[in-house]
C-alpha positions in Angstrom: 106.6 107.3 90.6 108.4 104.6 89.6 107.7 104.0 85.9 110.0 103.3 83.4 111.3 106.3 81.8 110.9 104.7 78.2 107.1 103.6 78.2 108.1 100.8 75.5 111.2 99.8 78.0 108.5 98.4 80.8 105.7 95.7 79.8 101.9 97.6 79.2 101.2 96.0 82.6 103.9 97.5 84.6 103.3 101.0 83.1 99.8 101.0 83.9 100.2 99.6 87.5 103.4 100.7 89.0 103.0 102.3 92.1 99.3 102.6 92.0 98.6 101.9 95.0 99.0 104.0 97.9 98.8 101.7 101.3 96.1 103.5 103.6 95.5 100.9 106.4 95.5 103.2 109.2 92.0 104.4 107.7 88.6 103.0 107.5 87.5 100.1 107.1 90.6 98.2 108.1 91.4 101.0 110.7 94.7 99.1 111.7 97.1 100.4 114.0 100.4 102.4 113.3 102.7 99.8 113.8 100.4 97.4 111.9 100.1 99.4 109.3 103.9 100.2 108.6 104.7 96.7 109.2 102.4 95.5 106.4 103.7 98.3 104.1 107.6 97.2 104.5 106.0 93.9 103.9 104.8 94.4 100.5 107.7 96.5 99.6 109.8 93.8 99.9 107.7 91.4 98.0 107.2 90.3 94.4 104.0 92.6 94.1 106.6 96.1 95.7 106.4 97.3 92.0 102.8 98.0 92.2 102.8 99.6 95.6 103.1 103.7 96.2 103.2 105.7 99.4 102.4 105.0 102.7 99.2 107.0 103.6 98.9 108.5 107.2 97.5 111.0 109.3 99.6 114.0 109.9 99.2 113.8 113.3 100.8 110.6 113.6 104.2 111.7 112.4 106.0 111.7 115.3 104.8 107.9 116.3 105.7 106.8 113.0 109.2 108.5 113.5 109.7 106.0 116.3 108.6 102.9 114.7 110.8 103.6 111.7 114.0 104.4 113.9 113.2 101.4 115.4 112.4 99.6 112.1 115.5 100.8 110.3 114.6 100.2 106.5 117.1 100.3 104.6 115.4 102.6 102.0 113.3 105.8 103.5 109.3 105.3 103.4 107.4 107.2 101.1 104.9 108.8 102.7 101.7 110.9 102.0 100.4 112.6 105.3 96.6 113.8 105.4 95.6 116.7 107.1 92.3 117.4 109.0 92.8 120.9 108.4 95.0 123.5 107.2 96.7 123.8 110.4 100.3 125.8 110.5 101.5 123.6 113.5 100.7 120.1 111.8 102.5 121.4 108.4 105.6 122.4 110.5 105.8 119.1 112.0 105.9 117.8 108.3 108.9 120.0 107.7 110.3 119.0 111.0 109.8 115.2 110.3 111.7 115.5 107.0 114.5 117.5 108.1 115.4 115.2 110.8 113.9 111.5 109.7 116.5 109.3 108.3 113.6 106.4 107.2 110.9 108.1 105.9 110.1 111.3 104.0 106.6 112.9 103.3 106.4 113.7 99.6 102.9 114.5 99.4 100.0 116.0 101.6 96.3 115.6 100.9 94.2 118.0 102.3 90.2 119.2 101.7 89.3 122.8 100.8 85.4 123.4 100.5 85.8 126.9 98.8 88.8 128.6 96.5 89.4 130.8 99.4 90.1 127.9 101.7 92.4 126.2 99.2 94.6 129.4 98.8 95.2 129.6 102.6 95.9 125.6 102.8 98.2 125.8 99.5 100.1 128.9 101.1 100.9 126.7 104.0 102.3 123.5 102.3 106.0 123.1 102.7 107.5 123.7 98.8 109.1 120.2 98.7 105.7 118.4 99.1 103.3 117.8 95.9 99.4 118.7 97.5 96.7 116.9 96.8 93.1 118.9 97.2 89.9 116.8 97.6 87.1 117.8 95.5 83.6 117.0 95.8 81.9 114.5 92.8 79.8 117.1 90.4 79.6 120.5 89.2 80.5 122.2 92.6 84.2 121.1 92.3 84.4 123.3 88.9 85.7 126.2 90.6 88.5 124.5 93.0 89.6 122.7 89.8 89.8 125.6 88.2 92.1 127.0 90.7 94.2 124.0 91.0 94.8 124.3 87.1 96.9 127.3 88.0 98.9 125.5 90.5 101.5 122.8 90.9 98.8 121.1 93.1 96.7 117.8 92.0 93.0 117.1 93.0 92.1 113.9 95.0 88.6 112.2 94.5 86.6 110.5 96.9 84.9 107.7 95.3 83.5 105.9 98.3 82.4 105.5 101.8 81.6 103.3 104.8 77.6 103.5 103.6 76.0 103.5 100.1 75.3 107.0 99.9 79.2 107.7 100.2 79.7 106.8 96.9 79.2 109.3 94.2 76.8 108.7 90.9 78.2 107.7 87.7 77.3 111.5 86.2 79.1 112.9 88.9 82.1 110.8 88.9 82.2 111.5 85.0 81.9 115.2 85.5 84.8 116.0 87.6 87.0 113.3 85.6 86.0 115.3 82.6 86.6 118.7 84.0 90.0 117.5 85.4 91.0 116.4 81.7 90.1 119.5 80.1 91.9 121.6 82.8 94.7 119.4 82.9 94.7 118.9 86.6 96.1 115.4 87.6 94.3 113.4 90.3 94.8 110.5 92.6 91.2 109.0 93.9 90.8 107.3 97.6 87.8 105.2 99.1 86.2 102.3 97.3 88.3 101.1 95.0 89.5 98.1 96.3 88.8 95.9 93.5 89.6 96.4 89.7 86.3 96.9 87.8 82.3 97.9 89.2 80.3 95.4 91.0 78.5 95.2 94.4 80.9 94.7 97.3 80.6 94.4 101.1 80.9 98.0 102.3 83.1 96.6 105.4 85.2 93.9 106.4 82.7 92.3 109.0 80.7 89.1 108.5 77.1 90.1 107.1 78.3 93.4 106.1 76.0 95.8 103.9 76.9 95.4 100.0 76.8 98.7 97.7 77.8 99.1 93.7 81.7 100.5 93.7 83.5 101.7 91.1 86.6 99.9 90.5 90.1 101.5 89.9 90.3 100.3 86.4 86.9 101.7 85.8 88.5 105.3 86.4 91.6 104.3 84.1 89.4 103.6 81.4 86.9 106.6 81.8 90.1 108.9 81.6 91.4 107.2 78.3 88.4 107.7 76.8 88.0 111.4 77.9 91.5 112.4 76.6 90.4 110.9 73.3 87.6 113.0 73.7 84.8 110.0 73.3 82.7 110.7 76.3 80.2 108.1 75.6 82.6 105.2 76.0 83.7 106.9 79.2 80.3 106.8 80.8 80.2 103.1 79.9 84.0 102.6 80.9 82.9 103.7 84.1 80.3 101.0 84.5 82.0 98.0 83.0 81.9 95.1 85.4 83.0 92.3 82.8 86.7 91.0 83.2 86.3 89.1 79.7 86.1 92.5 78.3 89.3 93.7 79.1 92.8 92.6 78.5 96.2 94.0 79.4 99.7 92.5 77.9 102.6 93.8 76.1 100.7 95.7 73.7 98.5 97.5 75.9 94.9 97.8 77.3 92.4 96.2 75.2 88.8 97.3 76.3 85.9 95.8 73.8 86.7 97.3 70.6 89.5 100.3 71.7 93.3 99.6 72.6 95.5 101.7 74.4 99.0 101.6 73.7 101.9 101.5 76.1 102.8 105.3 75.4 99.0 106.5 76.3 99.1 104.7 79.2 102.5 106.0 80.5 100.9 109.7 79.6 98.0 108.3 82.0 99.8 107.4 84.7 102.2 110.5 84.6 99.9 113.3 83.7 96.6 112.3 84.4 96.1 109.6 87.3 98.5 109.3 89.9 97.5 106.3 91.6 94.7 105.5 94.5 94.5 105.0 98.2 93.3 101.8 99.5 93.3 100.2 103.1 93.8 96.8 101.5 97.0 95.9 99.1 96.3 92.5 98.7 92.6 92.5 97.5 93.7 95.1 94.4 96.5 93.3 93.5 94.9 89.5 94.1 92.1 90.9 91.3 94.7 92.0 88.7 96.5 88.3 89.5 93.0 86.4 89.3 92.7 87.7 85.5 95.9 87.3 84.5 96.5 91.6 84.2 99.6 91.6 86.3 
């Protein structure tokens, strides 16, 4: 991440939000074409908001196609990529190694995978290229426990799905808090994905088409606040943080993050981003950034 080495040297909003959004325009509900996703990413990276942009998230099977697009675009700086695996297929992972060896304009830095059991996780981790960081998607609730315990003994991280295209795809607050609490206790860093276009909890449309149904969603600041509270050992406040829906209850300025009666300084925010929460994947970059600007948080 492009966070400042000295947390005091950057403003607290930058410490909290630098490189926080991994752009996943290729995935639903946006479902954009590969060329459009890459063009958007390059445009976002060059914009004044580019400091908040992380990696470009793509299916691992799209690497050959994106290599051709990158060669045509010839970006001045290599594009940071995260490759999502449908399964731990050795042939697909070979493509990642080949891509990183041959491409001048992009580099796969992270691999995102799923594993339902510890045995599946062990098999998958054995195939990850040593130059790549791995994020394993874990289910919300107590079923995540054995996977998180195994991840704690490795250099891999956790990936947490916080939403979907239907209301049933969103975990219950208690299940989400359970996973966050276990990850904090075990020291497992994580990233989140799905349903995090907004800063705070609220009822939002599930898809972009007119008349799409709405459902209660978590905001990315809800997750970060909950983790900050869990690190302090105040679980009741962490539960309340997951459900916070009032923008006036928060303030982010040079002195840190203020939420109701709590204050988290820049050092705590830096520890959160480096050691606890590495960011979130979103098929929109402008929606999260727009909310931050609207409330004066970035």
